[in-house]
mmCIF file of the N, C-alpha and C atoms, coordinates in Angstrom:
data_MODEL
# 
_entry.id   MODEL 
# 
loop_
_atom_site.group_PDB 
_atom_site.id 
_atom_site.type_symbol 
_atom_site.label_atom_id 
_atom_site.label_alt_id 
_atom_site.label_comp_id 
_atom_site.label_asym_id 
_atom_site.label_entity_id 
_atom_site.label_seq_id 
_atom_site.pdbx_PDB_ins_code 
_atom_site.Cartn_x 
_atom_site.Cartn_y 
_atom_site.Cartn_z 
_atom_site.occupancy 
_atom_site.B_iso_or_equiv 
_atom_site.pdbx_formal_charge 
_atom_site.auth_seq_id 
_atom_site.auth_comp_id 
_atom_site.auth_asym_id 
_atom_site.auth_atom_id 
_atom_site.pdbx_PDB_model_num 
ATOM 1   N N  . UNK A 1 1  ? 17.884 316.693 192.563 1.00 0.00 ? 1  UNK A N  1 
ATOM 2   C CA . UNK A 1 1  ? 18.628 315.731 191.762 1.00 0.00 ? 1  UNK A CA 1 
ATOM 3   C C  . UNK A 1 1  ? 17.673 314.664 191.214 1.00 0.00 ? 1  UNK A C  1 
ATOM 4   N N  . UNK A 1 2  ? 18.026 314.168 190.061 1.00 0.00 ? 2  UNK A N  1 
ATOM 5   C CA . UNK A 1 2  ? 17.231 313.131 189.412 1.00 0.00 ? 2  UNK A CA 1 
ATOM 6   C C  . UNK A 1 2  ? 18.139 311.983 188.981 1.00 0.00 ? 2  UNK A C  1 
ATOM 7   N N  . UNK A 1 3  ? 17.643 310.770 189.134 1.00 0.00 ? 3  UNK A N  1 
ATOM 8   C CA . UNK A 1 3  ? 18.367 309.578 188.687 1.00 0.00 ? 3  UNK A CA 1 
ATOM 9   C C  . UNK A 1 3  ? 17.694 309.090 187.407 1.00 0.00 ? 3  UNK A C  1 
ATOM 10  N N  . UNK A 1 4  ? 18.501 308.866 186.386 1.00 0.00 ? 4  UNK A N  1 
ATOM 11  C CA . UNK A 1 4  ? 18.005 308.413 185.091 1.00 0.00 ? 4  UNK A CA 1 
ATOM 12  C C  . UNK A 1 4  ? 18.496 306.989 184.866 1.00 0.00 ? 4  UNK A C  1 
ATOM 13  N N  . UNK A 1 5  ? 17.636 306.126 184.351 1.00 0.00 ? 5  UNK A N  1 
ATOM 14  C CA . UNK A 1 5  ? 18.055 304.759 184.050 1.00 0.00 ? 5  UNK A CA 1 
ATOM 15  C C  . UNK A 1 5  ? 17.421 304.290 182.743 1.00 0.00 ? 5  UNK A C  1 
ATOM 16  N N  . UNK A 1 6  ? 18.121 303.357 182.093 1.00 0.00 ? 6  UNK A N  1 
ATOM 17  C CA . UNK A 1 6  ? 17.635 302.750 180.855 1.00 0.00 ? 6  UNK A CA 1 
ATOM 18  C C  . UNK A 1 6  ? 17.556 301.240 181.079 1.00 0.00 ? 6  UNK A C  1 
ATOM 19  N N  . UNK A 1 7  ? 16.387 300.686 180.851 1.00 0.00 ? 7  UNK A N  1 
ATOM 20  C CA . UNK A 1 7  ? 16.190 299.236 180.956 1.00 0.00 ? 7  UNK A CA 1 
ATOM 21  C C  . UNK A 1 7  ? 16.638 298.608 179.636 1.00 0.00 ? 7  UNK A C  1 
ATOM 22  N N  . UNK A 1 8  ? 17.817 297.968 179.666 1.00 0.00 ? 8  UNK A N  1 
ATOM 23  C CA . UNK A 1 8  ? 18.399 297.397 178.444 1.00 0.00 ? 8  UNK A CA 1 
ATOM 24  C C  . UNK A 1 8  ? 17.556 296.249 177.882 1.00 0.00 ? 8  UNK A C  1 
ATOM 25  N N  . UNK A 1 9  ? 16.780 295.599 178.725 1.00 0.00 ? 9  UNK A N  1 
ATOM 26  C CA . UNK A 1 9  ? 15.905 294.515 178.269 1.00 0.00 ? 9  UNK A CA 1 
ATOM 27  C C  . UNK A 1 9  ? 14.774 295.062 177.391 1.00 0.00 ? 9  UNK A C  1 
ATOM 28  N N  . UNK A 1 10 ? 14.268 296.245 177.756 1.00 0.00 ? 10 UNK A N  1 
ATOM 29  C CA . UNK A 1 10 ? 13.162 296.858 177.012 1.00 0.00 ? 10 UNK A CA 1 
ATOM 30  C C  . UNK A 1 10 ? 13.631 297.641 175.791 1.00 0.00 ? 10 UNK A C  1 
ATOM 31  N N  . UNK A 1 11 ? 14.812 298.249 175.872 1.00 0.00 ? 11 UNK A N  1 
ATOM 32  C CA . UNK A 1 11 ? 15.295 299.142 174.818 1.00 0.00 ? 11 UNK A CA 1 
ATOM 33  C C  . UNK A 1 11 ? 15.384 298.418 173.470 1.00 0.00 ? 11 UNK A C  1 
ATOM 34  N N  . UNK A 1 12 ? 14.814 299.068 172.440 1.00 0.00 ? 12 UNK A N  1 
ATOM 35  C CA . UNK A 1 12 ? 14.857 298.495 171.090 1.00 0.00 ? 12 UNK A CA 1 
ATOM 36  C C  . UNK A 1 12 ? 15.821 299.262 170.185 1.00 0.00 ? 12 UNK A C  1 
ATOM 37  N N  . UNK A 1 13 ? 16.486 300.268 170.741 1.00 0.00 ? 13 UNK A N  1 
ATOM 38  C CA . UNK A 1 13 ? 17.495 301.008 169.988 1.00 0.00 ? 13 UNK A CA 1 
ATOM 39  C C  . UNK A 1 13 ? 16.956 301.841 168.845 1.00 0.00 ? 13 UNK A C  1 
ATOM 40  N N  . UNK A 1 14 ? 15.735 302.333 168.979 1.00 0.00 ? 14 UNK A N  1 
ATOM 41  C CA . UNK A 1 14 ? 15.103 303.087 167.887 1.00 0.00 ? 14 UNK A CA 1 
ATOM 42  C C  . UNK A 1 14 ? 15.734 304.470 167.692 1.00 0.00 ? 14 UNK A C  1 
ATOM 43  N N  . UNK A 1 15 ? 16.358 305.011 168.738 1.00 0.00 ? 15 UNK A N  1 
ATOM 44  C CA . UNK A 1 15 ? 17.012 306.311 168.637 1.00 0.00 ? 15 UNK A CA 1 
ATOM 45  C C  . UNK A 1 15 ? 16.134 307.510 168.901 1.00 0.00 ? 15 UNK A C  1 
ATOM 46  N N  . UNK A 1 16 ? 14.874 307.297 169.233 1.00 0.00 ? 16 UNK A N  1 
ATOM 47  C CA . UNK A 1 16 ? 13.974 308.427 169.511 1.00 0.00 ? 16 UNK A CA 1 
ATOM 48  C C  . UNK A 1 16 ? 14.501 309.274 170.668 1.00 0.00 ? 16 UNK A C  1 
ATOM 49  N N  . UNK A 1 17 ? 15.036 308.636 171.695 1.00 0.00 ? 17 UNK A N  1 
ATOM 50  C CA . UNK A 1 17 ? 15.550 309.353 172.863 1.00 0.00 ? 17 UNK A CA 1 
ATOM 51  C C  . UNK A 1 17 ? 16.766 310.202 172.500 1.00 0.00 ? 17 UNK A C  1 
ATOM 52  N N  . UNK A 1 18 ? 17.629 309.658 171.665 1.00 0.00 ? 18 UNK A N  1 
ATOM 53  C CA . UNK A 1 18 ? 18.834 310.367 171.237 1.00 0.00 ? 18 UNK A CA 1 
ATOM 54  C C  . UNK A 1 18 ? 18.473 311.610 170.430 1.00 0.00 ? 18 UNK A C  1 
ATOM 55  N N  . UNK A 1 19 ? 17.393 311.524 169.687 1.00 0.00 ? 19 UNK A N  1 
ATOM 56  C CA . UNK A 1 19 ? 16.947 312.654 168.863 1.00 0.00 ? 19 UNK A CA 1 
ATOM 57  C C  . UNK A 1 19 ? 16.500 313.838 169.710 1.00 0.00 ? 19 UNK A C  1 
ATOM 58  N N  . UNK A 1 20 ? 16.041 313.581 170.937 1.00 0.00 ? 20 UNK A N  1 
ATOM 59  C CA . UNK A 1 20 ? 15.526 314.674 171.774 1.00 0.00 ? 20 UNK A CA 1 
ATOM 60  C C  . UNK A 1 20 ? 16.418 315.012 172.969 1.00 0.00 ? 20 UNK A C  1 
ATOM 61  N N  . UNK A 1 21 ? 17.423 314.170 173.263 1.00 0.00 ? 21 UNK A N  1 
ATOM 62  C CA . UNK A 1 21 ? 18.244 314.422 174.457 1.00 0.00 ? 21 UNK A CA 1 
ATOM 63  C C  . UNK A 1 21 ? 19.702 314.030 174.228 1.00 0.00 ? 21 UNK A C  1 
ATOM 64  N N  . UNK A 1 22 ? 20.590 314.982 174.466 1.00 0.00 ? 22 UNK A N  1 
ATOM 65  C CA . UNK A 1 22 ? 22.015 314.723 174.254 1.00 0.00 ? 22 UNK A CA 1 
ATOM 66  C C  . UNK A 1 22 ? 22.673 313.976 175.416 1.00 0.00 ? 22 UNK A C  1 
ATOM 67  N N  . UNK A 1 23 ? 21.908 313.601 176.440 1.00 0.00 ? 23 UNK A N  1 
ATOM 68  C CA . UNK A 1 23 ? 22.444 312.790 177.542 1.00 0.00 ? 23 UNK A CA 1 
ATOM 69  C C  . UNK A 1 23 ? 22.415 311.300 177.187 1.00 0.00 ? 23 UNK A C  1 
ATOM 70  N N  . UNK A 1 24 ? 21.828 310.966 176.058 1.00 0.00 ? 24 UNK A N  1 
ATOM 71  C CA . UNK A 1 24 ? 21.753 309.566 175.633 1.00 0.00 ? 24 UNK A CA 1 
ATOM 72  C C  . UNK A 1 24 ? 22.456 309.383 174.302 1.00 0.00 ? 24 UNK A C  1 
ATOM 73  N N  . UNK A 1 25 ? 22.961 308.174 174.116 1.00 0.00 ? 25 UNK A N  1 
ATOM 74  C CA . UNK A 1 25 ? 23.599 307.823 172.853 1.00 0.00 ? 25 UNK A CA 1 
ATOM 75  C C  . UNK A 1 25 ? 23.362 306.344 172.580 1.00 0.00 ? 25 UNK A C  1 
ATOM 76  N N  . UNK A 1 26 ? 23.357 305.976 171.306 1.00 0.00 ? 26 UNK A N  1 
ATOM 77  C CA . UNK A 1 26 ? 23.231 304.574 170.930 1.00 0.00 ? 26 UNK A CA 1 
ATOM 78  C C  . UNK A 1 26 ? 24.649 304.029 170.779 1.00 0.00 ? 26 UNK A C  1 
ATOM 79  N N  . UNK A 1 27 ? 24.948 302.976 171.521 1.00 0.00 ? 27 UNK A N  1 
ATOM 80  C CA . UNK A 1 27 ? 26.294 302.379 171.496 1.00 0.00 ? 27 UNK A CA 1 
ATOM 81  C C  . UNK A 1 27 ? 26.333 301.199 170.527 1.00 0.00 ? 27 UNK A C  1 
ATOM 82  N N  . UNK A 1 28 ? 27.483 300.564 170.451 1.00 0.00 ? 28 UNK A N  1 
ATOM 83  C CA . UNK A 1 28 ? 27.709 299.449 169.524 1.00 0.00 ? 28 UNK A CA 1 
ATOM 84  C C  . UNK A 1 28 ? 26.748 298.285 169.717 1.00 0.00 ? 28 UNK A C  1 
ATOM 85  N N  . UNK A 1 29 ? 26.208 298.139 170.934 1.00 0.00 ? 29 UNK A N  1 
ATOM 86  C CA . UNK A 1 29 ? 25.267 297.038 171.184 1.00 0.00 ? 29 UNK A CA 1 
ATOM 87  C C  . UNK A 1 29 ? 23.863 297.347 170.655 1.00 0.00 ? 29 UNK A C  1 
ATOM 88  N N  . UNK A 1 30 ? 23.698 298.550 170.072 1.00 0.00 ? 30 UNK A N  1 
ATOM 89  C CA . UNK A 1 30 ? 22.405 298.935 169.509 1.00 0.00 ? 30 UNK A CA 1 
ATOM 90  C C  . UNK A 1 30 ? 21.406 299.420 170.535 1.00 0.00 ? 30 UNK A C  1 
ATOM 91  N N  . UNK A 1 31 ? 21.852 299.663 171.757 1.00 0.00 ? 31 UNK A N  1 
ATOM 92  C CA . UNK A 1 31 ? 20.978 300.093 172.843 1.00 0.00 ? 31 UNK A CA 1 
ATOM 93  C C  . UNK A 1 31 ? 21.336 301.513 173.281 1.00 0.00 ? 31 UNK A C  1 
ATOM 94  N N  . UNK A 1 32 ? 20.371 302.184 173.900 1.00 0.00 ? 32 UNK A N  1 
ATOM 95  C CA . UNK A 1 32 ? 20.602 303.523 174.438 1.00 0.00 ? 32 UNK A CA 1 
ATOM 96  C C  . UNK A 1 32 ? 21.423 303.434 175.713 1.00 0.00 ? 32 UNK A C  1 
ATOM 97  N N  . UNK A 1 33 ? 22.374 304.352 175.840 1.00 0.00 ? 33 UNK A N  1 
ATOM 98  C CA . UNK A 1 33 ? 23.209 304.443 177.028 1.00 0.00 ? 33 UNK A CA 1 
ATOM 99  C C  . UNK A 1 33 ? 23.223 305.889 177.500 1.00 0.00 ? 33 UNK A C  1 
ATOM 100 N N  . UNK A 1 34 ? 23.307 306.069 178.812 1.00 0.00 ? 34 UNK A N  1 
ATOM 101 C CA . UNK A 1 34 ? 23.342 307.400 179.404 1.00 0.00 ? 34 UNK A CA 1 
ATOM 102 C C  . UNK A 1 34 ? 24.770 307.900 179.527 1.00 0.00 ? 34 UNK A C  1 
ATOM 103 N N  . UNK A 1 35 ? 24.952 309.185 179.301 1.00 0.00 ? 35 UNK A N  1 
ATOM 104 C CA . UNK A 1 35 ? 26.249 309.813 179.552 1.00 0.00 ? 35 UNK A CA 1 
ATOM 105 C C  . UNK A 1 35 ? 26.366 310.150 181.042 1.00 0.00 ? 35 UNK A C  1 
ATOM 106 N N  . UNK A 1 36 ? 25.241 310.586 181.637 1.00 0.00 ? 36 UNK A N  1 
ATOM 107 C CA . UNK A 1 36 ? 25.170 310.882 183.080 1.00 0.00 ? 36 UNK A CA 1 
ATOM 108 C C  . UNK A 1 36 ? 23.938 310.187 183.639 1.00 0.00 ? 36 UNK A C  1 
ATOM 109 N N  . UNK A 1 37 ? 24.097 309.499 184.778 1.00 0.00 ? 37 UNK A N  1 
ATOM 110 C CA . UNK A 1 37 ? 22.956 308.815 185.386 1.00 0.00 ? 37 UNK A CA 1 
ATOM 111 C C  . UNK A 1 37 ? 22.272 309.665 186.447 1.00 0.00 ? 37 UNK A C  1 
ATOM 112 N N  . UNK A 1 38 ? 22.950 310.717 186.920 1.00 0.00 ? 38 UNK A N  1 
ATOM 113 C CA . UNK A 1 38 ? 22.345 311.639 187.878 1.00 0.00 ? 38 UNK A CA 1 
ATOM 114 C C  . UNK A 1 38 ? 22.519 313.055 187.359 1.00 0.00 ? 38 UNK A C  1 
ATOM 115 N N  . UNK A 1 39 ? 21.420 313.807 187.370 1.00 0.00 ? 39 UNK A N  1 
ATOM 116 C CA . UNK A 1 39 ? 21.428 315.189 186.884 1.00 0.00 ? 39 UNK A CA 1 
ATOM 117 C C  . UNK A 1 39 ? 20.686 316.074 187.867 1.00 0.00 ? 39 UNK A C  1 
ATOM 118 N N  . UNK A 1 40 ? 21.007 317.368 187.850 1.00 0.00 ? 40 UNK A N  1 
ATOM 119 C CA . UNK A 1 40 ? 20.350 318.305 188.762 1.00 0.00 ? 40 UNK A CA 1 
ATOM 120 C C  . UNK A 1 40 ? 18.927 318.610 188.347 1.00 0.00 ? 40 UNK A C  1 
ATOM 121 N N  . UNK A 1 41 ? 18.682 318.697 187.038 1.00 0.00 ? 41 UNK A N  1 
ATOM 122 C CA . UNK A 1 41 ? 17.347 319.012 186.517 1.00 0.00 ? 41 UNK A CA 1 
ATOM 123 C C  . UNK A 1 41 ? 16.935 317.927 185.527 1.00 0.00 ? 41 UNK A C  1 
ATOM 124 N N  . UNK A 1 42 ? 15.624 317.683 185.448 1.00 0.00 ? 42 UNK A N  1 
ATOM 125 C CA . UNK A 1 42 ? 15.116 316.678 184.509 1.00 0.00 ? 42 UNK A CA 1 
ATOM 126 C C  . UNK A 1 42 ? 15.552 316.974 183.085 1.00 0.00 ? 42 UNK A C  1 
ATOM 127 N N  . UNK A 1 43 ? 15.383 318.229 182.690 1.00 0.00 ? 43 UNK A N  1 
ATOM 128 C CA . UNK A 1 43 ? 15.761 318.650 181.354 1.00 0.00 ? 43 UNK A CA 1 
ATOM 129 C C  . UNK A 1 43 ? 15.189 317.746 180.279 1.00 0.00 ? 43 UNK A C  1 
ATOM 130 N N  . UNK A 1 44 ? 16.013 317.456 179.286 1.00 0.00 ? 44 UNK A N  1 
ATOM 131 C CA . UNK A 1 44 ? 15.560 316.657 178.147 1.00 0.00 ? 44 UNK A CA 1 
ATOM 132 C C  . UNK A 1 44 ? 15.388 315.178 178.501 1.00 0.00 ? 44 UNK A C  1 
ATOM 133 N N  . UNK A 1 45 ? 15.883 314.740 179.655 1.00 0.00 ? 45 UNK A N  1 
ATOM 134 C CA . UNK A 1 45 ? 15.735 313.335 180.047 1.00 0.00 ? 45 UNK A CA 1 
ATOM 135 C C  . UNK A 1 45 ? 14.269 312.944 180.197 1.00 0.00 ? 45 UNK A C  1 
ATOM 136 N N  . UNK A 1 46 ? 13.462 313.855 180.706 1.00 0.00 ? 46 UNK A N  1 
ATOM 137 C CA . UNK A 1 46 ? 12.022 313.600 180.836 1.00 0.00 ? 46 UNK A CA 1 
ATOM 138 C C  . UNK A 1 46 ? 11.383 313.469 179.460 1.00 0.00 ? 46 UNK A C  1 
ATOM 139 N N  . UNK A 1 47 ? 11.795 314.339 178.541 1.00 0.00 ? 47 UNK A N  1 
ATOM 140 C CA . UNK A 1 47 ? 11.274 314.272 177.173 1.00 0.00 ? 47 UNK A CA 1 
ATOM 141 C C  . UNK A 1 47 ? 11.691 312.952 176.513 1.00 0.00 ? 47 UNK A C  1 
ATOM 142 N N  . UNK A 1 48 ? 12.921 312.523 176.753 1.00 0.00 ? 48 UNK A N  1 
ATOM 143 C CA . UNK A 1 48 ? 13.394 311.246 176.202 1.00 0.00 ? 48 UNK A CA 1 
ATOM 144 C C  . UNK A 1 48 ? 12.574 310.090 176.754 1.00 0.00 ? 48 UNK A C  1 
ATOM 145 N N  . UNK A 1 49 ? 12.265 310.149 178.036 1.00 0.00 ? 49 UNK A N  1 
ATOM 146 C CA . UNK A 1 49 ? 11.441 309.118 178.668 1.00 0.00 ? 49 UNK A CA 1 
ATOM 147 C C  . UNK A 1 49 ? 10.048 309.081 178.054 1.00 0.00 ? 49 UNK A C  1 
ATOM 148 N N  . UNK A 1 50 ? 9.466  310.268 177.856 1.00 0.00 ? 50 UNK A N  1 
ATOM 149 C CA . UNK A 1 50 ? 8.131  310.361 177.265 1.00 0.00 ? 50 UNK A CA 1 
ATOM 150 C C  . UNK A 1 50 ? 8.117  309.920 175.797 1.00 0.00 ? 50 UNK A C  1 
ATOM 151 N N  . UNK A 1 51 ? 9.228  310.115 175.111 1.00 0.00 ? 51 UNK A N  1 
ATOM 152 C CA . UNK A 1 51 ? 9.340  309.779 173.694 1.00 0.00 ? 51 UNK A CA 1 
ATOM 153 C C  . UNK A 1 51 ? 9.551  308.288 173.455 1.00 0.00 ? 51 UNK A C  1 
ATOM 154 N N  . UNK A 1 52 ? 10.153 307.602 174.409 1.00 0.00 ? 52 UNK A N  1 
ATOM 155 C CA . UNK A 1 52 ? 10.497 306.184 174.236 1.00 0.00 ? 52 UNK A CA 1 
ATOM 156 C C  . UNK A 1 52 ? 9.237  305.336 174.013 1.00 0.00 ? 52 UNK A C  1 
ATOM 157 N N  . UNK A 1 53 ? 9.162  304.636 172.874 1.00 0.00 ? 53 UNK A N  1 
ATOM 158 C CA . UNK A 1 53 ? 7.955  303.863 172.563 1.00 0.00 ? 53 UNK A CA 1 
ATOM 159 C C  . UNK A 1 53 ? 7.766  302.609 173.423 1.00 0.00 ? 53 UNK A C  1 
ATOM 160 N N  . UNK A 1 54 ? 8.829  302.185 174.120 1.00 0.00 ? 54 UNK A N  1 
ATOM 161 C CA . UNK A 1 54 ? 8.721  300.975 174.953 1.00 0.00 ? 54 UNK A CA 1 
ATOM 162 C C  . UNK A 1 54 ? 8.927  301.277 176.442 1.00 0.00 ? 54 UNK A C  1 
ATOM 163 N N  . UNK A 1 55 ? 8.891  302.559 176.814 1.00 0.00 ? 55 UNK A N  1 
ATOM 164 C CA . UNK A 1 55 ? 9.040  303.006 178.198 1.00 0.00 ? 55 UNK A CA 1 
ATOM 165 C C  . UNK A 1 55 ? 10.283 302.419 178.880 1.00 0.00 ? 55 UNK A C  1 
ATOM 166 N N  . UNK A 1 56 ? 11.426 302.464 178.182 1.00 0.00 ? 56 UNK A N  1 
ATOM 167 C CA . UNK A 1 56 ? 12.670 301.901 178.712 1.00 0.00 ? 56 UNK A CA 1 
ATOM 168 C C  . UNK A 1 56 ? 13.467 302.899 179.551 1.00 0.00 ? 56 UNK A C  1 
ATOM 169 N N  . UNK A 1 57 ? 13.075 304.182 179.535 1.00 0.00 ? 57 UNK A N  1 
ATOM 170 C CA . UNK A 1 57 ? 13.816 305.211 180.256 1.00 0.00 ? 57 UNK A CA 1 
ATOM 171 C C  . UNK A 1 57 ? 13.004 305.680 181.453 1.00 0.00 ? 57 UNK A C  1 
ATOM 172 N N  . UNK A 1 58 ? 13.648 305.664 182.614 1.00 0.00 ? 58 UNK A N  1 
ATOM 173 C CA . UNK A 1 58 ? 12.970 306.082 183.841 1.00 0.00 ? 58 UNK A CA 1 
ATOM 174 C C  . UNK A 1 58 ? 13.695 307.269 184.452 1.00 0.00 ? 58 UNK A C  1 
ATOM 175 N N  . UNK A 1 59 ? 12.927 308.251 184.893 1.00 0.00 ? 59 UNK A N  1 
ATOM 176 C CA . UNK A 1 59 ? 13.463 309.443 185.549 1.00 0.00 ? 59 UNK A CA 1 
ATOM 177 C C  . UNK A 1 59 ? 12.856 309.488 186.942 1.00 0.00 ? 59 UNK A C  1 
ATOM 178 N N  . UNK A 1 60 ? 13.709 309.420 187.964 1.00 0.00 ? 60 UNK A N  1 
ATOM 179 C CA . UNK A 1 60 ? 13.234 309.451 189.353 1.00 0.00 ? 60 UNK A CA 1 
ATOM 180 C C  . UNK A 1 60 ? 13.877 310.599 190.097 1.00 0.00 ? 60 UNK A C  1 
ATOM 181 N N  . UNK A 1 61 ? 13.070 311.300 190.884 1.00 0.00 ? 61 UNK A N  1 
ATOM 182 C CA . UNK A 1 61 ? 13.613 312.367 191.711 1.00 0.00 ? 61 UNK A CA 1 
ATOM 183 C C  . UNK A 1 61 ? 14.238 311.744 192.965 1.00 0.00 ? 61 UNK A C  1 
ATOM 184 N N  . UNK A 1 62 ? 15.449 312.195 193.298 1.00 0.00 ? 62 UNK A N  1 
ATOM 185 C CA . UNK A 1 62 ? 16.139 311.673 194.485 1.00 0.00 ? 62 UNK A CA 1 
ATOM 186 C C  . UNK A 1 62 ? 15.770 312.461 195.724 1.00 0.00 ? 62 UNK A C  1 
# 
């Protein structure tokens, strides 16, 4: 299992993460939000983390 988190203070709402991972979406506040915070496999969440220009997405193995 993996825990995914988005640091709202760092997020600039550029949408790069949304372009590579369907577990994230940009909400009305202009920030990235997760659909699921815990997933069985890293999947695209790791790619979203690597893509984020401000390192606002963290993927941790539980």
